[in-house]
C-alpha positions as CSV (number, residue, x, y, z in Angstrom):
1,X,-133.3,-17.0,-97.9
2,X,-133.1,-15.7,-101.6
3,X,-129.5,-17.1,-101.8
4,X,-130.7,-20.6,-100.7
5,X,-133.6,-20.4,-103.2
6,X,-131.2,-19.4,-106.0
7,X,-128.9,-22.4,-105.2
8,X,-131.9,-24.7,-105.2
9,X,-133.3,-23.2,-108.4
10,X,-129.9,-23.6,-110.2
11,X,-129.6,-27.2,-108.9
12,X,-133.1,-28.0,-110.3
13,X,-132.3,-26.4,-113.6
14,X,-129.0,-28.3,-114.0
15,X,-130.6,-31.5,-113.0
16,X,-133.3,-31.0,-115.7
17,X,-130.6,-30.4,-118.3
18,X,-128.7,-33.5,-117.2
19,X,-131.8,-35.7,-117.5
20,X,-132.6,-34.1,-120.8
21,X,-129.1,-34.7,-122.1
22,X,-129.0,-38.3,-120.9
23,X,-132.3,-39.0,-122.7
24,X,-130.7,-37.6,-125.9
25,X,-127.7,-39.9,-125.8
26,X,-129.9,-42.9,-125.0
27,X,-132.2,-41.9,-127.9
28,X,-135.2,-41.6,-125.7
29,X,-135.5,-37.9,-126.5
30,X,-135.2,-36.3,-130.0
31,X,-135.5,-32.6,-129.3
32,X,-136.2,-30.0,-131.9
33,X,-132.9,-28.3,-132.7
34,X,-134.9,-25.3,-134.1
35,X,-136.6,-24.7,-130.7
36,X,-133.3,-24.9,-128.9
37,X,-131.5,-22.7,-131.4
38,X,-134.1,-20.0,-130.9
39,X,-134.1,-20.4,-127.1
40,X,-130.3,-20.2,-127.0
41,X,-130.3,-16.9,-128.9
42,X,-133.3,-15.6,-126.9
43,X,-131.6,-16.6,-123.6
44,X,-128.5,-14.6,-124.3
45,X,-130.6,-11.4,-125.1
46,X,-132.9,-12.1,-122.2
47,X,-130.2,-12.2,-119.6
48,X,-129.1,-8.7,-120.8
49,X,-132.5,-7.1,-120.6
50,X,-133.3,-8.8,-117.3
51,X,-130.2,-7.3,-115.8
52,X,-131.7,-3.8,-116.5
53,X,-135.2,-4.7,-115.4
54,X,-134.2,-6.3,-112.1
55,X,-131.9,-3.5,-111.3
56,X,-129.1,-6.1,-110.8
57,X,-128.9,-7.9,-107.5
58,X,-129.5,-11.5,-106.8
59,X,-132.6,-11.6,-109.0
60,X,-130.5,-11.1,-112.1
61,X,-128.3,-14.1,-111.3
62,X,-130.7,-16.9,-112.1
63,X,-131.6,-15.7,-115.7
64,X,-127.8,-15.6,-116.4
65,X,-127.5,-19.2,-115.2
66,X,-130.6,-20.3,-117.1
67,X,-129.2,-18.6,-120.2
68,X,-125.9,-20.4,-119.9
69,X,-127.8,-23.7,-119.3
70,X,-129.9,-23.1,-122.4
71,X,-126.9,-22.4,-124.6
72,X,-125.1,-25.4,-123.3
73,X,-128.2,-27.6,-123.8
74,X,-128.4,-26.5,-127.5
75,X,-124.6,-27.3,-127.9
76,X,-125.1,-30.7,-126.3
77,X,-128.0,-31.4,-128.7
78,X,-125.7,-30.6,-131.6
79,X,-123.1,-32.9,-130.0
80,X,-125.7,-35.6,-129.6
81,X,-126.7,-35.5,-133.2
82,X,-123.0,-35.8,-134.2
83,X,-122.3,-38.6,-131.8
84,X,-125.3,-40.6,-132.9
85,X,-124.4,-39.8,-136.5
86,X,-127.8,-38.3,-137.2
87,X,-128.5,-35.5,-139.6
88,X,-130.5,-32.4,-138.6
89,X,-134.0,-32.6,-140.0
90,X,-134.6,-29.9,-142.5
91,X,-137.3,-27.4,-141.3
92,X,-140.6,-27.4,-143.0
93,X,-142.5,-24.3,-143.9
94,X,-144.0,-23.8,-140.5
95,X,-140.6,-24.1,-138.8
96,X,-139.0,-21.8,-141.3
97,X,-141.6,-19.2,-140.3
98,X,-140.8,-19.8,-136.7
99,X,-137.1,-19.1,-137.4
100,X,-138.1,-15.5,-138.3
101,X,-138.5,-15.0,-134.6
102,X,-134.7,-14.9,-134.4
103,X,-134.6,-11.9,-136.6
104,X,-137.2,-10.2,-134.4
105,X,-135.2,-10.8,-131.3
106,X,-132.0,-9.5,-132.9
107,X,-133.7,-6.3,-133.9
108,X,-134.9,-5.8,-130.3
109,X,-131.3,-5.5,-129.2
110,X,-130.9,-2.3,-131.2
111,X,-133.5,-0.5,-129.1
112,X,-132.3,-1.4,-125.6
113,X,-131.1,2.0,-124.4
114,X,-133.2,2.8,-121.3
115,X,-135.5,1.2,-118.8
116,X,-138.8,1.8,-120.7
117,X,-137.4,0.3,-123.9
118,X,-135.8,-2.6,-122.1
119,X,-139.2,-3.4,-120.5
120,X,-140.9,-3.6,-123.8
121,X,-138.1,-5.6,-125.3
122,X,-138.1,-8.1,-122.5
123,X,-141.9,-8.7,-122.9
124,X,-141.4,-9.1,-126.6
125,X,-138.6,-11.6,-126.0
126,X,-140.9,-13.7,-123.8
127,X,-143.5,-13.8,-126.7
128,X,-140.7,-14.9,-129.0
129,X,-139.8,-17.6,-126.5
130,X,-143.4,-18.9,-126.7
131,X,-143.2,-18.9,-130.5
132,X,-139.9,-20.8,-130.3
133,X,-141.6,-23.7,-128.5
134,X,-143.9,-24.4,-131.5
135,X,-141.5,-26.8,-133.3
136,X,-141.3,-28.8,-130.0
137,X,-145.1,-28.8,-129.6
138,X,-145.4,-30.2,-133.0
139,X,-143.3,-33.3,-132.1
140,X,-144.1,-33.9,-128.5
141,X,-143.9,-37.7,-128.9
142,X,-140.2,-37.2,-128.8
143,X,-140.1,-35.4,-125.5
144,X,-139.5,-36.6,-121.9
145,X,-141.9,-34.7,-119.7
146,X,-139.7,-34.8,-116.5
147,X,-137.1,-32.2,-117.5
148,X,-139.8,-29.7,-118.5
149,X,-141.6,-30.1,-115.1
150,X,-138.2,-29.5,-113.4
151,X,-137.6,-26.4,-115.5
152,X,-141.0,-25.2,-114.5
153,X,-140.2,-25.6,-110.9
154,X,-137.0,-23.7,-111.4
155,X,-138.9,-20.8,-112.8
156,X,-141.4,-20.9,-110.0
157,X,-138.5,-20.6,-107.5
158,X,-137.2,-17.7,-109.6
159,X,-140.6,-16.0,-109.2
160,X,-140.4,-16.4,-105.4
161,X,-136.8,-15.0,-105.4
162,X,-138.0,-12.0,-107.4
163,X,-140.8,-11.2,-104.9
164,X,-138.4,-11.6,-101.9
165,X,-135.8,-9.4,-103.4
166,X,-137.9,-6.8,-105.2
167,X,-135.6,-4.2,-106.7
168,X,-136.8,-3.6,-110.2
169,X,-140.1,-3.5,-112.1
170,X,-143.1,-5.7,-112.4
171,X,-142.1,-6.4,-116.0
172,X,-139.2,-8.5,-114.7
173,X,-141.9,-11.0,-113.4
174,X,-142.9,-11.7,-117.0
175,X,-139.7,-13.8,-117.5
176,X,-140.2,-16.4,-114.7
177,X,-144.0,-16.6,-115.0
178,X,-143.7,-17.2,-118.7
179,X,-141.1,-19.9,-118.0
180,X,-143.4,-21.6,-115.5
181,X,-146.4,-21.7,-117.9
182,X,-144.5,-22.7,-121.1
183,X,-142.4,-25.5,-119.5
184,X,-145.4,-26.8,-117.5
185,X,-147.6,-26.9,-120.5
186,X,-145.0,-28.8,-122.5
187,X,-144.5,-31.2,-119.6
188,X,-148.2,-31.9,-119.3
189,X,-148.7,-32.4,-123.1
190,X,-145.6,-34.6,-123.3
191,X,-146.8,-36.7,-120.4
192,X,-150.1,-37.3,-122.2
193,X,-148.3,-38.3,-125.3
194,X,-146.2,-40.8,-123.3
195,X,-149.3,-42.3,-121.6
196,X,-151.0,-42.6,-125.0
197,X,-148.1,-44.7,-126.2
198,X,-148.0,-46.7,-123.0
199,X,-144.7,-45.3,-121.8
200,X,-144.2,-44.9,-118.0
């Protein structure tokens, strides 16, 4: 059963990324490159800490796939900007402050030496991920809600997989639960923005 759920969760995540990328090329979505830069860096570190927390096994597979998916999405956004011949918007003061989260995440890597520290580092990473969403929350009129709902579903499946294949610590549940909440909230807010503008 966990293997089937992993395949479904991966398929949902990839589908969300495909829809998101398609929206970028059709200029229906203008994502915050700052958010995705931070999420890409966080994803790489998150997969490492989650490997320790989950004690390996099938539970650690989905975060690795999600991390790869996040990095590829960021690179695709960069490609989209280049293909559409658009320049990256210069971050304002608030976004510059958000970028400091990257420094925090990098410093966390230095203290990943044992289980206890990895647990604290993983929780801190999830907090950083929430902060990374701020630039996107500030420009939700540029977001398609569907991919965010799909990503939320993917994280929900990840939570079920974790419970069915329990091998690590409860701290490992912070990652999927945080993903459920953050992606769902952005999806709901983006949907409201779309309705306010009369977009179906």
